[in-house]
C-alpha positions in Angstrom: 62.2 103.7 86.7 65.7 103.2 85.2 68.5 102.6 87.6 71.1 103.8 85.1 73.1 106.5 86.9 73.3 108.6 83.8 69.5 108.5 83.0 68.8 111.9 84.7 72.0 113.7 83.5 71.2 116.9 81.5 74.7 116.6 80.0 74.1 115.6 76.4 77.5 113.8 75.9 77.5 112.1 79.3 73.9 110.7 78.7 74.7 109.5 75.2 78.2 108.1 76.0 77.1 106.6 79.3 80.3 107.6 81.1 81.7 110.5 83.2 83.5 113.3 81.5 86.9 112.2 83.1 86.5 109.0 81.2 86.0 110.5 77.8 88.5 109.3 75.1 89.2 110.2 71.5 87.1 107.3 70.3 84.2 108.5 72.4 84.4 111.9 70.7 84.4 110.2 67.3 81.6 107.9 68.2 79.5 110.9 69.4 80.4 112.8 66.2 79.3 110.0 64.0 76.1 109.4 65.8 75.1 113.0 65.8 76.3 113.9 62.3 78.8 116.5 63.5 79.9 118.8 60.7 82.1 121.3 62.6 84.5 121.2 65.5 85.4 124.4 67.4 88.6 124.6 69.5 88.1 126.9 72.4 90.9 128.5 74.6 91.3 131.6 76.8 93.8 134.2 75.9 95.6 136.9 78.0 92.6 139.3 77.5 90.3 136.9 79.4 88.1 136.4 76.3 87.2 133.0 74.9 88.7 132.4 71.5 87.7 130.0 68.8 89.2 128.0 65.9 86.7 126.4 63.4 87.2 123.2 61.6 84.8 121.8 58.9 84.9 118.1 59.2 85.4 116.4 55.9 85.8 112.8 57.0 86.3 110.5 59.9 90.1 110.5 59.2 90.1 114.3 59.3 88.3 114.4 62.7 90.9 111.8 64.0 93.7 113.9 62.8 92.4 117.0 64.5 91.9 115.1 67.8 95.3 113.4 67.5 97.4 116.4 66.7 95.6 119.6 67.8 96.7 122.6 65.7 99.1 125.5 65.5 98.2 129.0 66.6 100.1 132.3 66.7 100.9 132.7 70.4 102.2 136.3 70.0 98.6 137.3 69.1 97.2 135.7 72.2 99.9 136.5 74.8 102.0 139.6 75.2 104.9 137.5 76.7 105.4 135.6 73.5 107.5 137.3 70.8 106.6 137.3 67.2 110.0 135.8 66.3 109.1 132.4 67.8 105.4 132.6 68.3 104.0 129.2 67.2 102.1 127.2 69.8 100.1 124.1 69.8 96.6 123.9 71.0 95.6 120.4 72.1 92.0 119.4 72.9 91.0 118.1 76.3 88.4 115.5 75.5 86.5 115.7 78.8 85.6 119.3 78.0 83.7 118.5 74.7 80.1 119.8 74.4 77.5 120.1 71.8 77.3 123.8 70.8 73.6 124.8 71.4 73.7 127.8 69.2 74.9 126.6 65.8 72.4 125.6 63.1 74.7 122.9 61.8 75.7 120.2 64.4 78.9 121.5 66.0 81.2 120.1 68.8 83.2 122.5 70.9 86.3 121.4 72.9 88.6 123.3 75.2 92.3 123.1 74.6 95.6 123.4 76.4 98.7 125.2 75.1 102.0 123.5 74.4 105.3 124.9 73.3 107.6 124.0 70.3 109.1 121.1 72.3 105.8 119.6 73.1 105.8 120.7 76.7 103.0 122.5 78.5 103.5 126.2 78.0 105.0 127.3 81.3 103.4 130.7 81.2 99.9 129.8 80.0 97.3 130.6 82.7 95.8 127.2 82.4 99.2 125.5 83.0 99.9 127.8 86.0 96.6 126.6 87.5 97.5 122.9 86.9 101.0 123.4 88.4 99.4 125.1 91.5 97.1 122.1 92.1 99.8 119.5 91.6 102.1 121.4 94.0 99.3 121.7 96.6 98.7 117.9 96.5 102.4 117.0 96.5 103.4 119.3 99.4 100.3 118.9 101.7 98.5 115.7 100.7 95.3 117.6 100.1 93.4 118.2 96.8 91.3 121.3 96.1 87.9 121.9 94.7 86.1 125.1 94.0 83.2 126.9 92.3 82.3 130.4 91.4 79.1 132.5 92.0 78.6 134.3 88.6 76.8 137.6 89.3 75.8 139.9 86.5 73.4 142.6 85.5 71.1 142.4 82.5 69.3 145.5 81.3 66.8 146.7 78.8 64.7 149.9 78.2 62.5 150.5 81.3 59.2 151.0 79.4 56.7 148.2 80.1 58.7 146.4 82.8 57.0 145.6 86.1 60.1 145.4 88.3 61.1 144.8 91.9 61.8 147.9 94.2 65.2 149.3 94.1 67.8 147.2 95.9 65.1 144.6 96.8 65.5 142.1 94.0 66.8 139.1 96.0 65.2 135.8 94.8 62.5 137.8 93.1 60.4 136.1 90.5 58.3 137.1 87.5 56.3 139.2 86.9 58.4 141.5 89.1 61.5 140.8 87.0 61.9 140.5 83.2 64.8 138.2 82.7 64.0 135.1 84.7 63.2 133.2 81.5 66.6 134.0 80.0 68.4 132.8 83.3 66.4 129.5 83.3 67.3 128.9 79.7 70.9 129.6 80.4 70.9 127.2 83.3 69.6 124.4 81.1 72.0 125.1 78.3 74.9 125.2 80.7 73.9 121.8 82.1 73.6 120.3 78.7 77.1 121.5 78.0 78.6 119.8 81.0 78.5 122.5 83.6 77.8 121.3 87.1 75.2 123.8 88.4 73.9 124.4 91.9 71.1 127.0 91.2 70.2 130.4 89.8 68.3 133.3 91.2 68.1 137.1 91.2 70.4 139.1 93.4 69.5 142.3 95.3 70.4 144.8 92.6 67.5 146.3 90.9 67.5 149.9 89.6 66.7 152.3 86.8 69.2 154.6 85.1 69.0 156.7 81.9 65.8 155.0 80.7 67.2 151.5 81.3 66.1 149.0 83.9 68.8 146.8 85.4 68.4 143.4 87.1 71.0 141.5 88.9 71.1 137.8 88.6 73.4 135.0 89.9 74.2 131.5 88.7 76.1 129.3 91.2 78.0 126.2 90.3 79.0 123.2 92.3 82.5 122.5 93.6 84.6 120.7 91.1 88.4 120.3 90.2 89.9 123.7 89.6 90.4 123.3 85.8 86.7 122.2 85.4 85.6 125.1 87.6 87.1 127.6 85.2 85.6 125.9 82.2 82.1 126.0 83.9 82.5 129.8 84.4 83.7 130.4 80.9 80.8 128.4 79.3 78.4 130.1 81.6 79.6 133.6 80.6 79.5 132.7 76.9 76.0 131.3 77.1 74.6 134.2 79.0 76.1 136.6 76.5 74.8 134.7 73.5 71.3 134.6 74.9 71.4 138.3 75.8 72.7 139.3 72.3 69.8 137.2 70.8 67.3 139.2 72.9 68.9 142.6 72.3 69.7 143.0 76.0 72.9 144.3 77.6 74.7 141.9 80.1 77.7 142.9 82.2 79.9 141.3 84.8 81.2 144.7 85.8 81.9 145.1 89.4 80.1 148.4 89.7 77.5 150.0 87.4 76.2 152.8 89.6 77.3 154.0 93.0 74.9 153.3 95.9 73.6 150.1 94.3 74.9 146.6 94.7 78.0 145.7 92.7 78.6 142.3 91.2 81.2 140.0 92.6 82.6 136.6 91.6 82.8 134.8 95.1 84.9 131.7 95.0 83.9 128.8 97.3 86.7 126.4 98.2 87.2 123.1 100.0 90.0 120.7 100.7 89.7 116.9 100.2 91.7 114.0 101.6 91.1 110.6 99.9 88.1 112.1 98.1 86.5 113.3 101.3 85.7 117.0 102.1 87.8 117.8 105.3 86.5 121.3 105.9 84.8 120.0 109.1 86.4 117.7 111.8 84.7 114.7 113.5 82.9 117.1 115.8 81.5 119.1 112.9 83.6 122.1 113.7 85.9 123.9 111.2 89.0 121.7 110.9 92.5 122.8 111.6 93.6 122.3 108.0 90.8 124.5 106.9 91.8 127.2 109.4 95.3 127.0 108.2 94.3 127.3 104.6 92.2 130.4 105.4 95.1 131.9 107.2 97.3 131.3 104.1 94.7 133.0 101.8 94.4 135.9 104.1 98.2 136.3 104.1 98.3 136.7 100.3 94.9 138.3 99.9 96.1 141.8 99.0 98.2 140.3 96.2 95.3 138.1 95.0 93.5 141.3 94.0 95.9 141.6 91.2 94.3 138.5 89.7 90.7 138.9 90.9 90.1 142.6 90.7 91.8 143.8 87.5 90.1 147.0 86.4 89.6 150.5 88.2 85.9 150.0 88.8 86.8 146.9 90.8 87.7 149.2 93.6 84.5 151.2 93.4 82.9 147.9 94.7 85.3 147.3 97.5 84.0 150.0 99.9 82.5 149.7 103.4 78.8 148.7 104.1 78.2 147.2 100.6 78.6 143.5 101.5 82.0 143.6 99.9 85.2 143.2 101.9 87.6 146.0 102.7 89.7 144.5 105.6 91.7 141.2 105.8 89.8 139.1 108.2 87.4 136.1 108.2 84.3 134.9 109.9 81.2 132.7 110.0 78.2 133.8 108.0 79.6 137.3 108.0 79.2 139.0 104.7 81.6 141.9 105.5 84.6 139.7 105.9 87.1 138.7 103.2 86.8 134.9 103.8 83.4 133.7 104.9 82.4 130.3 106.3 78.8 129.8 105.2 76.2 127.8 107.0 77.0 124.2 106.7 74.2 121.8 108.0 76.0 121.2 111.3 73.1 121.7 113.7 72.6 118.0 114.1 68.8 118.5 113.7 66.9 116.5 111.1 65.1 119.5 109.5 63.8 117.5 106.6 62.1 115.0 109.0 60.7 117.9 110.9 59.3 119.5 107.7 58.0 116.0 106.5 56.8 114.0 109.5 55.8 111.0 107.5 59.2 110.8 105.7 62.0 108.6 106.9 65.1 110.0 108.6 67.3 112.1 106.3 71.1 112.2 106.0 72.5 115.7 106.6 74.8 117.0 103.9 77.9 117.5 106.1 80.2 117.2 103.0 78.9 120.5 101.5 80.9 122.8 103.8 83.1 125.3 102.0 84.9 128.5 102.7 84.3 131.5 100.5 86.8 134.2 99.2 84.5 137.3 98.6 87.0 139.7 97.0 87.0 138.9 93.2 84.7 140.3 90.6 83.8 139.5 86.9 87.1 141.1 85.6 89.1 138.3 87.2 91.7 136.3 85.4 90.0 133.0 86.4 93.0 130.7 85.9 95.5 133.0 87.8 92.9 133.8 90.5 92.2 130.2 91.4 95.9 129.2 91.0 96.6 132.1 93.5 94.0 130.7 95.9 95.7 127.3 95.8 99.0 128.9 96.5 97.5 130.7 99.5 96.0 127.4 100.8 99.4 125.7 100.4 101.1 128.7 102.1 98.8 128.4 105.1 98.9 124.6 105.4 102.8 124.7 105.5 103.0 127.9 107.7 104.1 127.2 111.3 101.9 129.8 113.0 98.9 129.6 110.7 96.4 128.6 113.4 97.6 131.5 115.6 97.1 133.9 112.6 93.7 132.5 111.9 92.6 133.1 115.5 93.9 136.7 115.4 92.1 137.5 112.2 88.8 136.0 113.1 85.9 138.5 113.2 82.9 137.1 115.2 80.6 140.0 114.3 80.0 142.5 111.6 83.3 144.2 111.5 81.6 147.6 111.2 79.6 147.2 114.4 80.5 149.2 117.5 81.8 146.3 119.4 84.5 145.7 116.8 85.6 149.3 116.3 88.7 148.9 118.5 89.9 145.8 116.6 89.3 147.1 113.1 92.2 149.6 113.1 94.6 146.7 113.6 93.4 144.9 110.4 95.2 145.2 107.1 93.1 146.9 104.4 92.6 145.8 100.8 94.2 148.0 98.1 92.0 150.8 96.9 93.1 150.8 93.2 94.8 148.7 90.5 97.9 150.7 91.1 98.0 149.7 94.8 97.1 146.2 94.0 100.1 145.9 91.7 102.3 147.0 94.7 100.6 144.4 96.9 101.4 141.7 94.3 105.0 142.8 94.2 105.3 142.5 98.0 103.8 139.0 98.0 105.4 137.8 94.7 107.9 135.4 96.4 105.0 133.3 97.7 103.4 133.1 94.3 106.7 132.4 92.6 107.7 129.6 95.0 108.4 126.2 93.3 108.0 127.9 89.9 104.2 128.1 90.1 103.9 131.7 88.8 106.8 132.6 86.4 108.4 135.9 87.3 107.6 137.3 83.8 103.9 136.8 84.4 104.0 138.6 87.7 105.9 141.4 86.0 103.4 141.6 83.2 100.4 141.7 85.7 102.1 144.5 87.7 102.9 146.6 84.5 99.3 146.2 83.3 97.7 147.2 86.5 100.0 150.2 87.0 99.2 151.4 83.5 95.7 152.5 84.7 97.3 155.0 87.0 94.1 155.0 89.1 95.5 155.6 92.6 93.0 157.7 94.6 90.3 157.1 91.9 87.6 156.6 94.6 88.3 159.9 96.2 88.5 161.7 92.9 85.1 160.4 91.8 83.3 161.0 95.1 80.0 163.0 94.4 80.9 163.4 90.7 78.1 161.5 89.0 79.0 162.3 85.4 82.6 161.5 85.8 81.8 158.2 87.7 79.4 157.2 84.8 82.2 157.8 82.3 84.6 155.6 84.1 81.9 152.8 84.7 80.9 152.9 81.0 84.5 152.5 80.0 84.8 149.2 81.9 81.2 148.0 81.5 82.3 145.0 79.4 85.3 143.9 81.4 85.4 140.5 79.6 
């Protein structure tokens, strides 16, 4: 058996170049391109609309490829971002070599690379979402001494005509397998392609959602990634969405990240798991395997800005059809352990001290519990989220809590030890702050919290203004109440936002 640490990597470039992605250089990309007869390079980047853009280059020579990698290219910024005027719109897009991957869908050998935006002076574009994320992480590290890792749970529905499908019972699809579901094969293929493209994956499975509507059968699936640096976490999610959409289009299926498709059935969230590191070590737990004080402070900070974070994580009117009581989606600002009705959840973390593997396998040696896997989970966002701004905002919240004098007291007051909708908690729930009920209200919440996001120049004021203006343009205040019991009108709104990104 090979002892090469890269021998089992599914990542095509890592396995061939024999180094981690953070070590990739321009010379590595050229070496890979020559060895694999690469004929085309695609520059990839995210614009203000949340959609993945592409710029195609036909490679004519080694010198041509070197020039592309050395210089990047110009693009029209005014067509990508509303805050850039047509009078001075040129931007540079510059490739980040560690993001390169072999495109699994092109017939000719093609290499895709994610890019960063730079302005006319060669400086990172201050208002680009990717740069805001980078600034937020640097500020967190400089002010607190902690670094941040995160990952997303990508939930989605996939549907096809009902005829001939042997499906799971309604709302009973959790961890179901074929033949009771139709799209397990597509999910498994997506997992493998994502891994080959450099995504760090945890697992995939079906979620609870399973229903029929208007002759269509809907299945809910989830792909969960592993915690990585924030910039890489966004790239993982973007590649994941792109691959699922490409496969669904190939198979004539409809896929949607929409937060709500039909009332009374499970919506799709985009839960973000986070952890803090010190000197490369996860510090979510203290030496006694209890939630550490820094983690509690970070949670308190996230809770303090949570209503404003909805402006980045819940960006369409149907986002607020999901954030309703008794649907395993948060509605109140509080946190708890393993409690799925809270806003921040601390999931089970291998802290029992029991060697379960040894118990299950009596003839095996002692195992090493995975204490470093503990995270805390922000359960509010959905598939409409602006990923860069959302995760940047979460880091701002963590920094805010870590530097806040009374953060531990705030965390204690907002802790929910039980299901918040249980009878024993009914006296306390009235004291909790509620999440906004519409994009319009979310905009007001962001305006109230904007000073925290704008501190140290992390979020430019113009970006906050633009987000507020966009959210208010929906004019959706009171939409939940207006749609209550009106099936046709609800369906019309849901269909309008079915393809949120």
